[in-house]
N, C-alpha and C positions, 0 to 999 in steps of 0.2 A: 483946878490945877491938874494937868495931865499926869497920870501915874506912869512912872518909868517901867518899861517892859522887864519882866523877870529875866535874870541872867540865864544863859543856856547852861544846862548841866555839864559838868566836867566829863562825865562818862559818855563815851561814844559807843553806841551799840546798834548794829545793823543785822537783821535776819534776812538772808538772801536765798531765794529759791532757784535752784539750777533748772534751766530750761525756760525760765521766765525773767529773772533779774540778771542773769548772766548765762553764758552757754545757750543762747536762745536758739541757735541753729543745730544743736546736738540732740538727735532723737533719743539717745540713751539717757541723756540728762533729763529730758522731758518725761521719759518713762519712769526713771528711778526717784524723781521728786526729792532729791537731797537738799537739805539746808546747809549752807555755809554761813559763818558769822564773822563780822568784824567787831572787835572789842578794843577800845582804845581810850586815850586821854586827849580830850580836845585842846588842853593847854599846851601840851608838848607836840601834838600832831602825829603821835605814834599810835599804831594799832597792831594787834595780832589778828591773824586770820585763822578761824577754826575750821578744820577739815577742807583745805583747799583741794578741789578736784574739778575735772572737766575743762575749766577755762580759767587758768591762773591769770592771764593777762586781763581778761574781763574783770575778775575780782579786784585786781590791782587798779584798774580804771575806775571802778566804783569808789575805792578808797581815795584815789587822787582827786576825783570830782568833789569829794567831801572835804578836801584839804588835809587828808591824812596820808601817812606813809606806812606801809606794812613793814614792821621791824621784826617779825617772827611768826611762827605758826604753832598752833595747838592742835594735836591730833587725838581724836577720841579713841580710835582703834585702827587696826591694820587693814581693814577691808578696802579694796581698791576704789570703791565709790566714795570713800572718805579721804584717802591720801594718795590715790593714784596707783596704777599698776594694771596687770592683765586680769580681765574678768570676762569669762564666757568667750574667750577668743578676741576680745575687744580691748584695745589699749585705752586706758583712762588717764588723762594728764593729772599730775598731782604735785607732791612736794618736791620731786626732782626738778620739775619745770620751775617751781618757785625758786629753788637754789640757783638755777641758771639765770634767773632774772636778777636776783640779788642774794648776797651771802648773809643769811639770817639763821638764827637758831630754830630748830624744829623740836618742840617739847612733846615727849611721849612718855607713857608710864613705863617704868623700868622693865616689867615683865613682858612688855610689848616690843622691846627693842629688836630682838631677832626676827620677829614676825614682820615688822615694818621694813627692816633692811631687806628681807627676802622678797617682799612684794614690790618695794619701790626702787630697788637697786641703790639706795643711799648707803653710804658707809657709816660706821659707828661715829667718827668725828663729826658727821653732819647732824647728829641727833643728840639731844639732851635728855637723859633718863631721869624720871622723878619717882618719888615714893608718895604714898598716901599722906595727905595733909600739907604737902609742899605748896608754897605760894609763888606764883610767877607774877611779877609786876610789869605793867606797861605804863610808862610814865609814873604817875602816882596812884594808879588804879591797881589794887590787889585782886588777883584771881586765885581762888583756892582750888586745888586739884583733889578730886575725890576718887579714889580707886574703887571701881565697881566691876569686879570680874564676873564672868558668867556668859555674856555674849561672846567675848574673847577673854584670854587670860589677863590682858592689861587694859581692858576698857576703862576709861576714865570720864568723869563729868567735871564741869567747871562751874563754880559758884562765884558770882560777881554781882554785888549790889542787889542781893535778893532775887537774882535770876539764876536758874539752873539750866546750863547748856548740857544736854544729856546724851548726845550722840544716839546710838542704838540701844542704850541701856534701858531707856524708858520712853515710851510714846504716850500721847494722850489716850490712845486706846491700844492696849497690848504692850509688848516689850520685844526686845530683840530675840531672834531665834537662837537655839543653843545646839543645833544639829550640824553646825559647820565646824571645821577644824579649830580646836581650842575651846569650843563651847562647853559649858558646865551648868546644867539646870539648877543644881542645888546651890552653887555659888551665886547664881543670879538672884535666887530667892533671898539669900542672905544680903546681897547688895541692895535689893529693893527695900527690904524690911529693916535692915540694921544700918548699913553704911549710908543710906540716904535718909535715915530717920532724923538726922540733924537738920535737914532742910525743912524750914517751917511751912505751914499750910499756906501762908500768904505769899510765899515765893512763887515766881512764875516759871513754869516749865517750858523750855524751848527744845523740841526734839530734833533728831537727826534727819527725819523725813516728814513730809506732809502726808500722813496716812489718815488724817481726820479733816473735816471741813475747816476747823479753826487751826491757825498755826501755832497757838500757844494757849495755855490754861494754867490756872493756879494749881499748886500741888495739892491743896485741900480738895478741889474739884476732881483732880485726877485720882486721888486716893479714894474718894467716894464712888466714882463711876467706872474706873478701870478694873476690869475683871481680874487682872493679875494681883490685885490686893485682896481678893476674897478669900483665898486660902488662909487659914489661921495657924498652920503648922507646915513644916517642911514636908511632912508626909502627905498632907493634903495637896500641897503644891506639886509634888512629884507625880501624884495621881492625875492632876489636871494638865500639867505642862512638862512632865519629865521627858517627853520625846518631841517637844516643840522645836 
C-alpha cells in the first residue's frame, strides 16, 4: 500500500537574498547582501515581509508565485538597507513603496518609530509601534517580537516556530555595529546575553545579511563559535567591542 505524502506544514517561511533572489539587477543590493524574509500561514494565504528593501515588487512577486499575499511588514530596524531611504546618496526602495502597492500595517518597535519615520518619510499612522514581548499573528501563525537595542535603539528580532530572524542584532559571525546614530555597545551586550537568552540552542538563527558562507545556523553553534559571546562581563565586552 502506498503511503500518503506528509501534509505540507502550515508555516510558510522564505529566506530571500537581495541581488540573487530579488533585485537581481541592483548592484547595491548585490554588494550589501541583505536578507528579506516572508513568513506566513499557508492555510490563509497571508504572509508578512521582513525588512522589505531594494525591490518591493520583486518580493511581492515571490510571494504571489507561492500563492501568498503580503498582508503586512515587520521591520527589524531603521537603516535604509532594511526599510528603505537614502544611504550614501543612493535611494533604496522600502516600506514606502510597499504602502504604495497596498495599504498594510508596518510593524516596528516603539522606540524606533521616529527613526523609521525620518528615514522612510512614512507618517505615524502608517506604522504600528510595539513593545517587547508583543506577538504579531499572520493567519494562525504567532510571531514574538523581541526588543534587542544596541545596533539601534529599537532593533527587534522575530521568533517564530523556533526560528530567530535577527536583523543586524546578531550574525552567524559577529553582530551589528554600534558606532552609527543610536548605537549603544553596552545595550547590545545585554541584548545578546540577556534578551536573547530565552532563545534555545536548537533554534535556527536567520540573520539580516549573508556575511558567512552559510545562510543560517543553530543558536547553539552560534553561541559556541561567534566571538561576540566570548566576553563574560560587560566590562570585557566594552574592552573588545566598545568602539565597534
